[in-house]
C-alpha positions as CSV (number, residue, x, y, z in Angstrom):
1,M,4.6,3.3,-4.4
2,S,5.4,4.5,-7.9
3,E,2.3,2.6,-9.2
4,L,0.0,4.9,-7.3
5,S,-0.8,8.4,-8.6
6,I,-0.4,11.4,-6.3
7,Q,-4.2,11.6,-6.0
8,E,-4.3,7.9,-5.0
9,L,-1.5,8.4,-2.5
10,E,-3.3,11.4,-1.0
11,K,-6.5,9.3,-0.6
12,V,-4.4,6.6,1.3
13,A,-2.9,9.4,3.5
14,E,-6.4,10.8,4.3
15,T,-7.6,7.3,5.4
16,Y,-4.4,6.9,7.4
17,E,-5.0,10.2,9.2
18,R,-8.7,9.5,9.8
19,L,-8.5,5.9,11.0
20,L,-5.0,5.0,12.0
21,V,-3.7,8.1,13.7
22,P,-6.4,8.5,16.4
23,A,-6.7,4.7,16.9
24,L,-3.0,3.9,17.1
25,F,-0.5,6.6,16.7
26,E,-1.7,9.7,18.6
27,E,-0.8,8.4,22.1
28,W,2.7,7.6,21.0
29,A,3.4,11.1,19.8
30,H,3.3,12.5,23.3
31,R,5.5,9.6,24.6
32,L,8.1,10.2,21.9
33,A,8.1,14.0,22.6
34,D,8.7,13.3,26.2
35,A,11.4,10.8,25.5
36,A,13.2,13.3,23.3
37,E,12.9,16.0,26.0
38,I,11.4,18.5,23.6
39,Q,11.8,22.1,24.9
40,P,10.6,25.5,23.8
41,D,12.5,27.2,20.9
42,Q,14.2,23.9,19.7
43,H,14.8,22.8,16.2
44,V,13.2,19.4,15.7
45,L,13.1,16.9,12.8
46,D,10.4,14.2,12.5
47,V,11.6,11.5,10.2
48,A,9.0,9.4,8.3
49,C,6.4,12.0,9.5
50,G,3.4,10.5,7.7
51,T,0.5,12.9,8.0
52,G,2.3,14.7,10.8
53,I,0.8,13.8,14.2
54,L,4.2,13.7,15.9
55,A,5.5,16.9,14.3
56,R,2.2,18.7,15.2
57,T,2.6,17.5,18.8
58,V,6.2,18.6,19.0
59,A,5.3,22.0,17.5
60,E,3.0,22.7,20.4
61,R,6.0,22.2,22.7
62,T,8.6,24.1,20.8
63,G,6.3,27.1,20.4
64,A,6.7,30.2,18.2
65,G,10.4,30.3,18.8
66,G,11.0,26.8,17.6
67,W,11.3,25.2,14.1
68,V,9.8,21.8,13.3
69,S,10.4,20.0,10.1
70,G,8.8,16.7,8.9
71,V,10.2,14.6,6.1
72,D,8.6,11.6,4.4
73,I,9.3,9.7,1.2
74,N,5.6,9.5,0.4
75,P,4.3,12.6,-1.4
76,G,0.7,11.8,-0.5
77,M,1.6,11.9,3.2
78,V,3.5,15.1,2.8
79,A,0.6,16.7,0.9
80,A,-1.9,15.7,3.7
81,A,0.5,17.0,6.4
82,K,0.8,20.3,4.6
83,R,-3.0,20.7,4.5
84,I,-3.4,19.9,8.1
85,S,-0.6,22.1,9.4
86,P,0.7,24.5,6.8
87,D,3.0,26.3,9.3
88,I,5.3,23.3,9.7
89,D,8.2,22.7,7.3
90,W,7.2,19.6,5.4
91,R,9.6,18.0,2.9
92,K,9.6,15.0,0.6
93,G,12.7,13.0,1.1
94,S,14.3,9.7,2.0
95,A,15.4,8.8,5.5
96,E,18.6,7.3,4.0
97,A,19.5,10.7,2.4
98,L,17.9,13.4,4.6
99,P,17.6,16.8,2.8
100,Y,19.3,18.8,5.6
101,E,22.7,20.1,6.4
102,D,24.9,18.6,9.2
103,E,24.0,19.4,12.9
104,V,20.8,21.3,12.3
105,F,18.5,19.9,14.9
106,D,18.3,19.8,18.7
107,A,16.2,16.6,18.5
108,V,15.5,14.0,15.8
109,I,12.5,11.8,16.3
110,C,11.0,8.9,14.3
111,Q,7.7,7.2,15.1
112,F,7.2,3.7,13.7
113,G,9.2,4.3,10.6
114,L,12.6,2.6,11.2
115,M,11.3,-0.9,10.3
116,L,10.0,0.4,7.0
117,F,13.2,1.9,5.7
118,S,15.1,0.0,3.0
119,N,18.3,0.5,5.0
120,P,17.6,1.2,8.7
121,E,21.3,1.6,9.6
122,T,21.9,4.2,6.9
123,A,18.8,6.1,8.2
124,L,20.1,6.0,11.7
125,Q,23.4,7.4,10.5
126,E,21.6,10.2,8.7
127,M,19.6,11.0,11.8
128,M,22.8,11.4,13.8
129,R,24.4,13.5,11.1
130,V,21.7,16.2,11.2
131,L,21.6,16.1,15.0
132,K,23.6,18.8,16.9
133,S,26.1,17.7,19.5
134,R,24.3,16.9,22.8
135,G,21.1,16.6,20.8
136,N,18.6,13.9,21.5
137,L,17.5,11.0,19.3
138,A,14.2,9.2,20.0
139,V,13.0,6.3,17.8
140,A,9.8,4.3,18.4
141,V,9.2,0.8,17.0
142,F,6.4,-1.7,17.6
143,D,7.1,-4.6,20.0
144,S,7.1,-8.1,18.6
145,L,3.8,-9.4,17.1
146,D,3.9,-12.1,19.7
147,N,2.9,-9.3,22.2
148,S,0.1,-7.8,20.0
149,S,-2.4,-10.7,19.9
150,A,-5.1,-8.9,18.0
151,Y,-2.8,-7.9,15.1
152,A,-1.3,-11.4,15.1
153,A,-4.8,-12.9,14.8
154,M,-5.7,-10.4,12.0
155,A,-2.5,-11.2,10.1
156,D,-3.3,-14.9,10.2
157,M,-6.9,-14.1,9.1
158,Y,-5.6,-12.1,6.1
159,A,-3.3,-14.9,5.1
160,R,-6.2,-17.4,5.3
161,V,-9.0,-15.3,3.6
162,V,-6.9,-13.5,1.0
163,D,-3.3,-14.8,0.7
164,E,0.0,-14.9,2.7
165,R,1.3,-11.8,1.0
166,V,-1.4,-9.7,2.8
167,G,-0.7,-11.4,6.1
168,A,3.0,-10.7,5.7
169,A,2.2,-7.0,5.0
170,L,0.4,-6.7,8.4
171,R,3.2,-8.5,10.2
172,F,6.0,-6.5,8.7
173,P,5.7,-3.3,10.9
174,F,6.3,-5.6,13.9
175,S,9.6,-6.9,12.6
176,M,11.9,-5.0,14.9
177,G,10.4,-5.9,18.2
178,E,13.4,-7.8,19.6
179,T,15.4,-5.5,22.0
180,D,18.7,-7.4,21.5
181,V,18.4,-6.9,17.7
182,L,17.5,-3.3,18.1
183,A,20.6,-2.7,20.4
184,S,22.9,-4.3,17.8
185,R,21.5,-2.2,15.0
186,F,22.2,1.0,16.9
187,A,25.6,-0.2,18.1
188,A,26.5,-1.1,14.5
189,V,26.3,2.6,13.5
190,G,28.2,3.8,16.5
191,I,25.3,4.7,18.8
192,S,26.7,3.0,21.9
193,N,24.7,4.9,24.5
194,A,21.2,3.9,23.3
195,V,18.6,3.3,26.1
196,I,15.8,0.9,25.2
197,T,12.5,1.2,27.0
198,S,9.3,-0.8,26.6
199,Y,5.9,0.9,26.9
200,E,2.3,-0.4,27.0
201,G,0.2,1.0,24.2
202,M,-3.5,0.6,23.4
203,A,-5.3,0.7,20.1
204,R,-9.0,1.6,19.9
205,F,-11.0,1.5,16.6
206,S,-14.6,2.6,16.7
207,N,-15.7,-0.7,15.1
208,V,-14.4,-3.7,13.3
209,R,-15.0,-2.3,9.8
210,N,-12.9,0.8,10.5
211,M,-10.1,-1.4,11.8
212,V,-10.1,-3.4,8.6
213,L,-10.4,-0.2,6.4
214,A,-7.5,1.4,8.3
215,D,-5.2,-1.3,6.9
216,V,-7.0,-2.0,3.6
217,K,-7.2,1.6,2.6
218,G,-4.5,3.3,4.8
219,W,-1.6,0.9,4.8
220,F,-1.9,-2.0,2.3
221,P,-1.9,0.2,-0.9
222,L,1.6,1.4,0.2
223,A,2.7,-2.2,0.0
224,Q,1.1,-2.5,-3.5
225,I,-1.8,-4.5,-2.1
226,H,-5.3,-3.6,-3.4
227,L,-8.3,-5.5,-2.3
228,D,-11.6,-5.4,-4.3
229,E,-14.9,-4.7,-2.5
230,P,-16.1,-8.3,-2.3
231,T,-12.8,-9.3,-0.7
232,I,-13.0,-6.4,1.7
233,E,-16.5,-7.5,2.7
234,A,-15.3,-11.1,3.2
235,V,-12.5,-9.8,5.4
236,V,-14.9,-7.7,7.5
237,R,-17.1,-10.7,8.1
238,E,-14.2,-12.9,9.2
239,A,-12.8,-10.1,11.3
240,E,-16.0,-9.8,13.2
241,E,-15.3,-13.3,14.5
242,V,-11.6,-13.0,14.9
243,L,-11.9,-9.8,16.9
244,Q,-14.6,-11.0,19.3
245,P,-12.3,-11.1,22.3
246,Y,-11.4,-7.4,21.8
247,L,-14.9,-6.0,21.4
248,T,-16.3,-3.5,23.9
249,A,-19.9,-3.1,24.9
250,D,-20.3,-0.2,22.3
251,G,-18.9,-2.3,19.5
252,A,-15.4,-0.7,19.5
253,V,-12.2,-2.8,19.2
254,E,-9.6,-2.3,21.9
255,F,-6.4,-4.2,22.4
256,R,-2.8,-3.9,23.6
257,V,-0.1,-2.8,21.1
258,P,3.1,-2.4,23.1
259,G,6.0,-0.5,21.7
260,I,9.7,0.3,22.3
261,I,11.3,3.7,22.4
262,I,15.1,3.9,21.8
263,T,16.8,7.1,23.0
264,A,20.4,8.4,22.6
265,T,22.3,11.6,23.0
266,K,24.8,12.6,20.4
267,P,28.3,13.2,21.9
């Protein structure tokens, strides 16, 4: 991430907000807010907030009497979030060292960030630290790539057309999809009352090119992967074939992306 300037990071964040959020993340924001039982006037923290779709959804529920904060290690994401919703408290910070005092929040939520942290167990400990007694924790991760066939096919295509490192970058967000592994991670940090629930999710991109660009411009740069224009065009051509089973009559790409939400209440 350090190799990208703040301007480049903001461009990545803008693509992420424009292409990935509506196609993939928006529906999960409501699910996670429900799972955390967000109420009016609560104090809520969104960890790994990205451009802020979850924090914005939560802020609608907490209302004028609530306080919502979003934290992300990526300054480009934080800058984009601030532009979209300046009334929310946005902060740059690490999930493994959250910039808040102990027991500040009624709920702590994290949407598709846990698998990206350098130390997920430390991040979970930090989330519990800043959570009030009887507060709710809700964390979403993607199900196994075996259950997301379109992304599995795309990962194989990237490995074939570009190289294995690119395929691995697309597979990586699906690395925590085993429920027994998730349970053991939570138990390892003392969260013994975690409830793990699987949900069906759907992705919908307006066309194949936008699905490709969502990753090429909105995700891969954060993994230090930068594809030139001829390579992008080659990927789009190949993706047109790979994604044929998921095309709708209007040329959109629709497919299942199941996820898992883990909830717990702090004693």
